[in-house]
C-alpha positions as CSV (number, residue, x, y, z in Angstrom):
1,M,-7.7,29.5,20.2
2,K,-8.2,29.0,23.9
3,K,-7.8,25.3,25.5
4,N,-10.3,23.6,26.9
5,W,-9.1,23.0,30.8
6,K,-12.8,21.6,32.2
7,G,-11.7,18.0,32.1
8,A,-8.2,19.0,33.3
9,P,-8.3,18.6,37.2
10,A,-10.3,15.3,37.0
11,A,-7.9,13.6,34.3
12,Y,-4.8,14.9,36.8
13,F,-6.7,13.2,39.5
14,V,-6.6,9.7,37.8
15,L,-3.5,10.2,36.4
16,I,-1.8,10.8,39.9
17,L,-3.9,8.2,41.7
18,C,-2.5,5.6,39.1
19,G,1.0,6.9,39.5
20,V,0.3,6.4,43.2
21,I,-1.1,3.0,42.9
22,W,2.1,1.6,40.6
23,L,4.6,3.3,42.7
24,Y,3.5,2.5,46.0
25,P,4.5,-1.1,45.9
26,I,8.0,-0.2,44.3
27,G,8.2,2.9,47.4
28,V,7.7,0.4,50.2
29,A,10.2,-2.6,48.5
30,L,12.3,0.3,48.4
31,V,12.0,1.2,52.2
32,K,11.9,-2.4,53.3
33,S,15.0,-3.1,51.4
34,F,17.1,-0.5,53.9
35,H,15.8,-2.4,56.8
36,L,17.8,-3.3,59.9
37,N,20.9,-3.4,57.6
38,G,20.7,-0.4,55.4
39,F,22.9,-1.0,52.3
40,D,24.7,-3.9,53.7
41,N,21.5,-5.9,52.7
42,Y,22.6,-4.8,49.0
43,K,26.2,-5.7,49.5
44,Y,25.1,-9.2,50.8
45,V,22.9,-9.8,47.9
46,L,25.8,-8.4,45.3
47,T,28.0,-10.8,46.9
48,Y,26.1,-13.6,47.3
49,E,27.9,-17.0,46.9
50,K,25.2,-19.5,45.8
51,I,23.9,-17.1,42.7
52,S,26.0,-14.4,41.4
53,Y,24.3,-11.6,41.0
54,F,25.8,-10.1,37.5
55,R,25.7,-13.5,35.8
56,V,22.1,-14.1,35.9
57,V,21.7,-10.5,35.3
58,G,23.8,-11.1,32.3
59,N,21.7,-14.5,31.5
60,S,18.5,-12.3,31.4
61,M,20.0,-9.7,29.3
62,F,21.7,-12.4,26.8
63,I,18.1,-14.0,26.5
64,A,16.0,-10.8,26.5
65,I,18.2,-8.8,23.8
66,T,18.4,-12.2,21.5
67,T,14.8,-13.0,21.9
68,A,14.2,-9.2,20.9
69,V,16.0,-8.7,18.3
70,A,14.9,-12.1,16.8
71,V,11.3,-11.2,17.2
72,T,11.7,-7.7,15.7
73,L,13.6,-9.1,12.7
74,I,10.9,-12.3,12.1
75,T,8.1,-9.9,12.8
76,T,8.5,-7.1,10.3
77,L,9.4,-9.4,7.6
78,A,6.2,-11.2,8.0
79,A,4.4,-8.2,8.3
80,F,5.6,-6.7,5.1
81,A,4.6,-9.8,3.6
82,F,1.2,-9.7,5.3
83,S,0.4,-5.7,4.3
84,K,2.2,-5.3,1.4
85,M,2.3,-8.8,-0.7
86,D,-0.3,-10.6,-2.0
87,F,-0.3,-14.5,-1.9
88,V,-2.6,-17.7,-1.9
89,G,-4.0,-18.3,2.0
90,K,-2.6,-14.7,3.0
91,K,-5.4,-14.0,5.4
92,I,-6.0,-17.6,6.5
93,I,-2.3,-17.8,7.6
94,Y,-2.5,-14.4,8.9
95,G,-5.7,-15.7,11.0
96,M,-4.1,-18.9,12.3
97,I,-1.2,-16.9,13.6
98,L,-3.3,-14.0,15.7
99,A,-5.1,-17.3,17.0
100,C,-2.4,-18.4,18.7
101,L,-2.6,-14.9,21.2
102,A,-5.7,-17.1,22.4
103,V,-3.5,-19.8,23.7
104,P,-1.7,-19.3,27.5
105,V,1.5,-20.3,27.6
106,A,0.6,-22.8,30.6
107,A,-1.6,-24.4,28.2
108,V,1.4,-26.0,26.3
109,T,3.9,-26.6,29.0
110,S,3.8,-30.7,28.5
111,P,4.2,-30.7,24.5
112,L,7.0,-27.6,25.1
113,F,9.0,-29.5,27.7
114,A,8.6,-32.5,25.0
115,A,10.0,-30.8,22.3
116,I,13.1,-29.0,24.1
117,K,14.2,-32.2,25.6
118,S,13.9,-34.1,22.0
119,L,15.8,-31.1,20.5
120,G,18.4,-31.1,23.3
121,F,17.9,-27.8,24.6
122,L,16.9,-28.4,27.9
123,D,18.8,-26.6,30.5
124,K,20.2,-24.2,27.8
125,H,19.5,-20.6,27.1
126,V,18.3,-21.5,23.3
127,G,15.7,-23.7,25.0
128,V,14.5,-20.6,26.8
129,I,14.7,-18.3,23.6
130,M,13.0,-20.2,21.0
131,P,9.8,-20.6,23.0
132,L,10.0,-16.7,23.9
133,I,10.4,-16.0,20.0
134,A,7.6,-17.7,19.5
135,F,5.2,-16.6,22.3
136,N,6.0,-12.9,21.4
137,A,5.7,-12.9,18.1
138,P,2.0,-13.2,16.9
139,M,1.6,-10.0,18.9
140,M,4.7,-8.1,17.5
141,L,3.3,-9.0,14.1
142,L,-0.2,-7.6,14.8
143,M,1.4,-4.4,15.8
144,I,4.0,-3.9,13.2
145,K,1.3,-5.0,10.7
146,N,-1.3,-2.3,11.5
147,Y,1.8,0.1,11.2
148,F,2.9,-0.9,7.7
149,D,-1.0,-0.6,6.5
150,T,-0.6,3.1,7.1
151,I,2.0,3.5,4.8
152,P,0.6,4.4,1.3
153,D,0.8,1.7,-1.5
154,E,1.7,4.2,-3.7
155,L,4.9,4.7,-2.1
156,L,6.0,1.0,-2.8
157,E,4.9,0.9,-6.2
158,S,7.2,4.1,-7.4
159,A,9.8,1.7,-5.9
160,R,8.9,-1.3,-8.2
161,M,8.6,0.9,-11.1
162,D,12.4,1.9,-10.3
163,G,13.5,-1.8,-10.2
164,A,13.7,-2.2,-6.6
165,S,13.5,-5.8,-5.4
166,M,10.8,-6.7,-2.5
167,M,14.0,-7.3,-0.1
168,R,15.2,-3.6,-1.2
169,I,11.7,-2.2,-0.5
170,W,12.1,-3.7,2.4
171,Y,15.2,-2.5,4.2
172,E,15.5,0.5,2.0
173,F,11.9,2.1,2.4
174,M,9.7,0.2,5.0
175,I,12.1,0.0,7.7
176,P,13.3,3.7,7.9
177,L,9.6,4.7,7.9
178,C,8.9,2.3,10.9
179,V,11.6,3.0,13.5
180,P,9.2,4.3,16.0
181,I,7.1,1.0,16.0
182,I,10.0,-1.4,15.3
183,A,11.8,0.4,18.5
184,N,8.4,0.0,20.2
185,V,8.4,-3.8,19.5
186,L,12.0,-4.2,20.4
187,V,11.4,-2.6,24.1
188,L,8.3,-4.3,24.7
189,T,9.9,-8.0,23.8
190,F,12.9,-7.2,26.0
191,I,10.5,-6.3,28.8
192,Y,8.2,-9.6,28.4
193,S,11.5,-11.6,28.2
194,W,13.1,-10.3,30.9
195,N,9.8,-10.5,33.1
196,D,8.9,-14.6,32.2
197,Y,9.2,-17.0,34.3
198,L,7.4,-20.0,33.4
199,V,9.4,-21.0,30.3
200,P,12.6,-20.5,32.6
201,L,11.2,-22.7,35.1
202,L,10.6,-25.4,32.8
203,V,13.8,-25.4,30.9
204,L,16.7,-24.5,33.1
205,R,18.2,-26.6,36.0
206,E,21.8,-25.0,36.7
207,Q,21.9,-22.3,38.8
208,D,24.4,-20.8,36.5
209,N,21.9,-20.4,33.9
210,Y,19.3,-19.1,35.8
211,T,17.5,-15.7,34.9
212,V,16.5,-13.4,37.2
213,T,13.1,-14.5,37.8
214,L,14.6,-18.1,38.7
215,A,16.9,-16.1,41.0
216,A,14.6,-14.2,42.8
217,Q,12.5,-17.4,43.6
218,Y,15.4,-19.4,44.7
219,F,16.7,-16.5,47.0
220,M,13.4,-16.5,48.5
221,S,13.0,-20.2,49.1
222,S,16.5,-20.6,50.3
223,T,15.9,-18.2,53.6
224,Y,14.5,-18.5,56.8
225,Q,12.1,-15.5,56.5
226,S,13.6,-14.0,59.3
227,P,13.4,-9.8,59.3
228,T,16.7,-10.0,58.1
229,D,16.2,-12.0,55.2
230,V,13.4,-10.3,54.5
231,A,15.1,-7.1,53.8
232,R,17.1,-8.9,51.9
233,I,14.6,-10.5,49.9
234,Y,13.4,-6.8,49.0
235,A,17.1,-5.6,48.1
236,V,16.8,-9.0,46.0
237,M,14.1,-7.2,44.1
238,M,15.4,-4.1,43.9
239,L,18.1,-5.2,42.0
240,L,16.9,-7.6,39.7
241,T,14.0,-5.1,38.4
242,L,16.6,-2.2,38.2
243,P,17.7,-3.0,34.4
244,S,14.0,-3.4,33.2
245,I,13.3,-0.5,35.0
246,L,16.1,1.6,33.2
247,V,15.3,0.2,30.0
248,Y,11.8,1.3,30.0
249,L,12.9,4.7,31.3
250,V,15.1,5.1,28.4
251,S,12.9,4.3,25.9
252,Q,9.4,5.5,26.9
253,K,9.2,8.0,24.4
254,F,9.8,5.5,21.3
255,L,6.9,3.4,23.5
256,V,4.6,6.0,23.4
257,S,5.4,7.4,19.5
258,G,5.2,3.7,18.5
259,I,2.0,2.9,20.2
260,T,0.6,6.3,18.6
261,A,1.7,6.3,15.2
262,G,0.0,3.5,13.7
263,S,-3.3,4.0,15.4
264,V,-4.6,6.3,12.6
265,K,-4.6,5.3,9.1
266,G,-3.9,7.7,6.3
């Protein structure tokens, strides 16, 4: 069977153009990070006295991993309930949760700050993790529920006839069948949490608790913007984005399979 290559040149052109647009800023930052002092710019950032690079990366890693695991656990349980169980008010509750997607984080900063302060979580990583879970959960719930909907109900009915409880069906049947979307949710939540700036800015005060986004802002505001400082700023940007880029590259196949697997119901 012959493949139709008529649209291939146009498709490749669009893909190459998009690749250039996305990679150009990274290439510029990489080149400028070696300006004037070369690798000494990176050495300066890694040995910066006021903020430890490895500490802020560790803080962001802890927050992002904890948030990703919590969101995945919560949304897989909720998606299973909304997809495969019947209870009063299911559609209304699900619709209310999805309605939260229309609420921007900036619109709830005042009540969010008041709640975090009253709970005693100000300047603590848990004060960042809890809002990130709340803000990421609705979208991930939507993704996982759509995936769960593609799994035939007959499979669950046969498990029920064998005497399996709902929790057993969830972790012995649903979870193994949904590894692609679970990996997808883990990676996306990790990246979103890693890149978040507003919630850490709202909660964290001490420099030892800073995330990578706050560290980048602090470094930029504490320099005189001389040519040497600008080169070091670019070095900071490259070093702080490196972990999330590596996570994305390693998990790229899971992202693709997770997005496409639940797109067709069958």
